[in-house]
Structure formats: structure tokens, C-alpha cells
N, C-alpha and C positions, 0 to 999 in steps of 0.2 A: 373507335373511330379513326379515322387515315389522319396521320400525322406527318406534318411538313418531312421531317427525316426522311419517311419512306417515298413520298410523292419524290425527293430528289432520287434516291436511292431507284426508283422507276425511273428516271430519267436517265442515269447512269453517266452524270457529266466527266466521270472519270475517264470513258470513253471518247471525249472530244477530240483527244488528241491523236486520234487517227483521221479527223479534218484537215491536219495540217496540211495535208497533200493540197488543200486548195489553193495554200499560199506557195507553193511550188514555184509556179508561172511567174509571179510577182518579184519573188528572190532572184530567180534568174534575170527577168528583166531589169531589175536595178543594178544588178551587177554588169550588165551589158551596158547601160544607160551612164553607169558612172564612165565606163571604159571610154563611151565615145564623148560622154560630157557636153552633151547639145550640140553638137554637131549640126544636127537638122533644124538648127535657129529657134527652138522650143527652150520655154523657162525649164531647166530639169527639176527644181526643187517644187514648182505647182504641179507639173505633169507627176510626179512621183507622188505627191500628198492626194491628189484623187487617186492614182491608181490606187494606192494604199487603202483609202476609203475602200473603194470599191472591191478590195482582194478583202478585207475584213468583215465588210456586209456578205459577201460571199461564203466565208469560214461561217459566220454566227446562221445564216441560212441551212448549210448543211449541217451543223450540230441541232436545229431545230427539227428539220426534218429525220434525221437518223434517232433524237430521243421521241418523236413521235411515235415512229415505227417500233421503237422498243416497247414502249407502251403497249401498243396494239398486238405485236409480236406475242410479248409476255400474258396478255389476256387470252390468246387462243392457244398458247403451249404449254398453259396453267397445270393440265393434267400430266402431261408429259413430264414438265419438270420438275415435278414432286416424287418421280420415281429414280433422279439425280441425286446424288448425295453434298453437292455444291450448290448447283439450280434451284435446288429446292429451300431455297432461302432467300430467293427473290420475293418481290412484294406480294404479288399477286399470287406465287404459288405457296407461300406460306399462310396466306389468307390477311396478309396485314391491307391488302388492298384489294375491293373486290374488281372483279373481269369490266364490270360496268362502268366504273369508277378509271378504268387504265383507258377504255377505250375512247370516253370522253375526253380525258386529259390528251390523248394521241391525237385527236381531231384537232383540239385548239394549238397544240403545238404545231400541227403540219400548217395549218391557216396563217398562222405566225409567221412559218418558214416561207411562204410563198408570196406573204407581205414584205417582209424583210429582201426577198430576192427581186420584188417589182420595184424596189427603191434604188436596184442597181439597172436593170433594165429588163426588155422581155425576154434577150438571150437566155439571162439567168435563169428566170422563171421557165424557158422551155427545158435546162437542165436539170432543175430541180424538178419539174413534173417527169421527164425520162428518166430519172432515178427513183421517183415515186412509182412508177410504171414496172421499172425492174425489179423492185422490192415487192410488189403485188405477184410479180410472176412468179418471184423465188417463193413465196408463201402460198402461193395457188399450186406449186406442183415441182419447180425446179429442184428446192429442197431436199425433196426424196430422190435425188437422180445424182449417184456416187460420180463425184469429180464435176459433174455440171454444177453441184450444186457452191463448191469453192471457185469456179470460174464465175460465178453468177456474184459471188459476192467480191472477186477481184476486177471485177468487170465497174462494179460501183463505186470501188477506189477510182480505178483507172478514170472514170467519170467525173469524179471529184476533181482529178488533175484537169481535167479539160476544163469544168466548170472555172476554174481560176484563171485558164487563159482567156474564156470568154468574158467575164468579168472587168478583164484589165483592157480589153479590146486588142488582142494581141496574136497573131495564128497558133495554132497548136500544133507544139513537136511531138510527131510521131515517138523520137525516141522518148519524150519524158512520158507518154500517156505507157510504152510498152513497158518500161522501167517498172513505174508504178505497179502496171497490170502484173507483171511475174514476182515483182515484192510480196503482193499482197495476196497471189495465189499460194506463195510459201506461208503465208503467215494463218493464210484460213485451213492450211493443211495442219500445221502447227496446234491450230485449235480443236480440229476434229484429234488429233492423237492424243491432246490433254486432257479432252472430254473422256474418251474411250479408256485411257490409262485411270484417271479418278475414278470413274465407275466400276473398274476391274478392282481396284485396290479397295472399293468399299462394298464389293460382294454385291453389288447392284446389279440388276436386269436391265437397266436403262442401257439403250441402243441409239445411234444419232437416226435421225429420219433417212438418211442416205443408207443409212444400214451398211456401213464399210466392212469388208469382211477382216476385220482384226489388226492387228498390229504391224503385219507384213505387207500390205496393201499401202497403209499409210505410209510406211517406211520409204517404199518406192518412189510414192506422191511427192515426199518430203525432200528425198533425195536428188530426183528432177527439175523440182521447183527450186533447189536451192542452188544447181548448178546452173541452169537458165538465170537465176537472178544475178548471179555474179557476173557472168560472163555476158549480159544484156548492159551491165553497168560499166565494165569497162569497155563492149564496144562503145557503147554512147562518148565515156570520154576520150576515146581515139578515133572518133568518128571526123570527118571533114565537118560535117553539120558544126561539130562543138567547136573547131579550131577556128573555123569563120567567126563564129560569135564572140570566142574568149579568147583564141591566138594560144601562145605559152601557157596560159595557164589551163589549159585541157590537161597539157601534162602533170600539172599538179593535182586536176581531180582525178588522176588516172592512178596517181600513188597512194592515194586514198581505199584502195581496191582491198588490200588487207584489213581494214578497220570492217570495213563491209562484211568481209568473209567472218571474221571475230564473230560480229553480233549475231551472224545468220546463224552458227556454230551452236550459240550460247542459244537462242528461240529452239533450237533443236532440242539441244539437252534438256531443257526447261519441257517441253512437250514430252519428252519421253519420261520424266521425275513424275509427270503429272500437276506440276506449278502451273499457278494462275496464267493463261494467255492473255492478261488486261496488260496494254503496254504500260501502263501507269503504275500496275503493281511490279511489274518488271522493272522498271525504274527505280521502284521503293526498295525492291526486296534482293536484287541481284545488281552486286557491284560492278561485275565485269560488262553487262547491259548498259548500265549507269556510265562506267568510263569511257566503253566505245560509243555509245553514242553521241556522248558531251563531246571529245574528241574530235569526233566526224564533224560534226557543228561547228566546231570552235576552227579545224583544220580548212573546213571548206569557207568559213568568213576571210581567213587568213588570205585563201588562192582565189577568193573571186573579187577582195576587195583592199587587199594591200597592193601600193605600186611597186614597190620595191620587189616583188615576188616576180614580177615578170621577166627583171633583167636577170635574177638568178637562175630564172628556168631556161632563159633562152642562152646565156653563158654554158649550161652544165648540158641541154638534150639537145638532140637535132630536132629539126621542124618536122612537122606532119609532114610525110612524103604525099598522101593522097591529096593534101590540101595543098599542098604543092603545085603538084602536076593537075590538080584542077585548076588553078589560079593560071597555072601557064599557058592550059589549052583553050581558056578565055581571051586571052591575047590576042 
């Protein structure tokens, strides 16, 4: 008999943390709104409440659609998962839940996802539909092509970030989308490495669907994606776009780059150790990951929302030259 615990495990609520990318657009919109403080004549509190509600509903929609595909994917991948020393414990692979029940549960969750998105608007429904099509393409063939498989996963996360902007009716930042894409490309490669190392240590014959050619290929991908991710974040913080939005606060964002580098290195090390690639597990078991992420979030809040930070940054650092030149050219 299927137990409630197995149903919860099948939905993988621990992986819902991945959908936090949906909230990024709202967080940065809120920081900019507090800086302008209703300069456009609108009531900041009422607008913020409406956008927060839309962002949370978008977050819930992606949690539901992600869990729906987890259920369906586990049903179709059960035979292959049984060959992996860790994935064999999944509810369908272990026999705790039948493939038919898993597919039925997945369909119910997908319907719930579209219903929740509809409460926000048709644009979010379209974003959810595009994400669903991306998942179908991944399962029908893209997951069997090396590099393309992790790029598809990264595109799904970039779509989450874009959908968060769509949900609160703001223009999509290309910088935000690209930063999310390359970060998740790196995390996708860490997952592939983690799966490979775990299987090798257990003496399993399991291979990823894309059949990467061993650790060397994955190490190269990890290195390239880690460098691009770090440089993309730093380039974003120093860009004219960021200085136009946040002024001197952009310098504070740039100063957080070392924390980003520490977190990226730690996930690389966990992948090579065969540790769990789950973000929730990393937060629970790795003190360095937990400390770096907590510190980044706290410092991000300080940089974006504490008024005195602007005064300090303006006194210490020179203004962004590209932003200053662009401002003069428009006069």
C-alpha cells in the first residue's frame, strides 16, 4: 500500500528550493522600488503586496509543475534508476509506488500548476506551458545528448527567473536570465559528476543517459561553467544596467563576488566527493555551503535595503565610469 510518506518523497519538496529563482525579479524590483519610494505617484505598499502575491503564486506554480514531472520521470526511469546505488531508493524504483500511480499523481500536480498560474495571468500560464514543453523535449531525447542535457536543465531555471518577472509585470533583465542560466549550467554539471562518482564508488554499471566520457569531460565542463558563472555575476554588478538601477549599491553587489566563488568551489568539491547534489542536503550537511549562502543573502539584503550603505559606498568608491559616460552622452 502506498504510504503518504512515499508520496511526499515522490514529489521531492526538498527540491522546491530550486524554484526560488522565480522570486529574484521581485526581490530586485522591491529594492529598486524602495530606492525610488513611490516617485511615480503609486502607493508603494499596495503595489508591493500585489506583486508579492503574484510572485508567490508563480513560485507555487513552478513547485507543482516540477513535482509533476518528478513523478512522471521517475515512473519512466525506474528501470534505469534501479541500477544506481542512490537513485534505486526512489519510491518508484524501490517498488514503494507503482509507475501508474506516479504518472497519475504527476498529471494531478500539472493540472494544479496550470490552475495556480491562471490565477496570476495568461502570461504565466504561457511560461508554465513553455517549461512543460522544455521538460517533454528533455525526456524525449535531449537528455541523451551530452552538454545539451545540462543546457536544457539550465534553460529551465532561466525560464523560472523570466517567469518571475512576467508574473509581477516587469521587463525581463537579460543579465538576470544569463546569470541564472550559467549558474544552473554549473550546478547541472555538478549533478552529473556526483552521479558518476557515486556509481563508480559503488561498483555500479550505471551510466547517465547522455553517457559522458568519464570524469575528465565533466571536469572540463565544471571548470568552464564555474568561470563563466563567476565572471557573469561580476560583469552584471559592474554593468551600466545595474548602476542605473541601484547606483552606488552596485559596488556592494560586486564586493560579494568572493562569496559566490566560495560557494561554487564547495559545490565542485562535493561533486568530486560524490556528495548529494541536492541544495537542501548541501545546506543541511555542509557548513561552508550554509555559511556562504546565508552570508550572501544577509549581505545582499544589507546592500540593497540599508540606506546608510549608499553613503559609505559613495565615499569609498569611484562612480561607475561606463554609467557616468552614458549619462553624459544623453545630455
